[in-house]
C-alpha positions as CSV (number, residue, x, y, z in Angstrom):
1,M,0.0,0.0,0.0
2,R,1.3,3.4,-0.9
3,Y,1.5,6.2,1.7
4,F,3.7,8.9,3.1
5,E,4.4,9.5,6.7
6,K,6.5,12.1,8.6
7,I,10.0,11.2,9.8
8,S,10.4,11.1,13.6
9,F,10.7,14.3,15.4
10,E,14.3,13.3,16.4
11,Q,15.2,13.0,12.8
12,F,13.4,16.2,12.0
13,K,15.5,18.0,14.6
14,K,18.7,16.8,12.8
15,D,17.5,17.4,9.2
16,V,15.4,20.6,9.6
17,Q,15.2,22.2,13.0
18,A,14.0,21.6,16.6
19,D,10.6,23.2,16.2
20,I,7.7,21.0,17.3
21,N,5.1,23.4,15.9
22,L,6.7,23.3,12.5
23,Y,6.9,19.5,12.7
24,N,3.2,19.3,13.7
25,D,2.1,21.7,11.0
26,Y,3.9,20.7,7.8
27,L,1.9,18.9,5.1
28,L,2.4,15.4,3.7
29,P,2.3,15.0,-0.1
30,K,-1.2,14.6,-1.6
31,R,-2.9,14.5,-4.9
32,A,-4.5,17.8,-5.9
33,T,-7.5,15.9,-7.5
34,K,-8.6,12.3,-7.6
35,N,-7.3,12.1,-11.2
36,S,-3.9,13.7,-10.5
37,V,-1.0,11.7,-12.0
38,G,1.3,12.5,-9.1
39,Y,1.6,13.8,-5.6
40,D,2.3,17.4,-4.7
41,F,5.2,17.9,-2.3
42,Y,5.3,21.0,-0.1
43,A,8.4,22.8,1.3
44,I,8.5,22.7,5.1
45,N,9.5,26.3,5.2
46,D,10.3,29.2,2.9
47,I,13.6,28.9,1.0
48,V,15.5,31.6,-0.9
49,I,17.7,30.2,-3.6
50,K,20.2,32.6,-5.1
51,P,21.3,32.4,-8.8
52,N,23.6,29.4,-9.4
53,E,23.2,28.2,-5.9
54,I,22.5,24.5,-5.1
55,V,20.2,24.0,-2.1
56,K,19.3,20.7,-0.4
57,I,15.6,20.9,0.6
58,P,14.5,18.3,3.2
59,T,11.1,16.8,2.7
60,G,10.5,15.4,6.2
61,Y,8.7,12.4,4.6
62,K,9.1,8.7,4.5
63,A,7.6,7.0,1.4
64,N,6.1,3.6,1.6
65,F,5.1,1.7,-1.5
66,N,4.8,-1.7,-3.0
67,G,7.9,-3.8,-3.5
68,D,7.8,-3.7,-7.3
69,E,7.4,0.1,-7.4
70,G,9.6,3.2,-7.2
71,L,9.1,6.9,-6.6
72,L,10.1,9.5,-9.2
73,L,10.8,13.0,-8.1
74,I,10.3,15.4,-11.0
75,M,10.3,19.2,-11.0
76,R,7.0,20.7,-12.2
77,S,7.6,22.1,-15.7
78,G,6.2,25.5,-14.7
79,L,8.9,26.0,-12.0
80,G,11.6,25.0,-14.4
81,F,10.5,27.4,-17.2
82,K,9.5,30.3,-14.9
83,Y,12.4,30.2,-12.4
84,N,14.9,27.8,-14.1
85,L,14.7,25.5,-11.1
86,R,15.8,21.9,-11.5
87,L,16.9,18.9,-9.6
88,T,20.7,18.5,-9.9
89,N,20.3,14.9,-11.1
90,Q,17.3,16.0,-13.3
91,I,15.0,13.1,-12.0
92,G,15.2,11.6,-8.6
93,L,14.4,7.8,-8.3
94,I,13.7,6.2,-5.0
95,E,13.5,2.4,-5.3
96,S,11.8,0.1,-2.9
97,D,14.2,-1.8,-0.7
98,Y,11.9,-4.9,-1.1
99,Y,14.5,-6.9,-3.1
100,N,17.3,-5.9,-0.7
101,N,15.4,-7.2,2.3
102,E,16.2,-10.9,3.0
103,S,12.9,-11.4,4.8
104,N,11.1,-11.0,1.4
105,E,12.9,-13.9,-0.4
């Protein structure tokens, strides 16, 4: 079953900041409509990216999906055209660890 969940608050403190209110309030990915192809991800807080700067943006999520699936992270085309934003590796792929887990053999 596919779903997203928040990382633990302990991990959130390491990756983002030690703010319990921010942790409680940030949104999990969701589909904008029932027919949406993908999920919309939301930034945890506002980020300013300067020209030619590379910024690592934490999501605060854990993704759970079926063993024969993967998760593609793709920049919305409007953000790329309007602001020249892109992922440094162009498309992010997160594969299930189903086949790397001995308990699934």
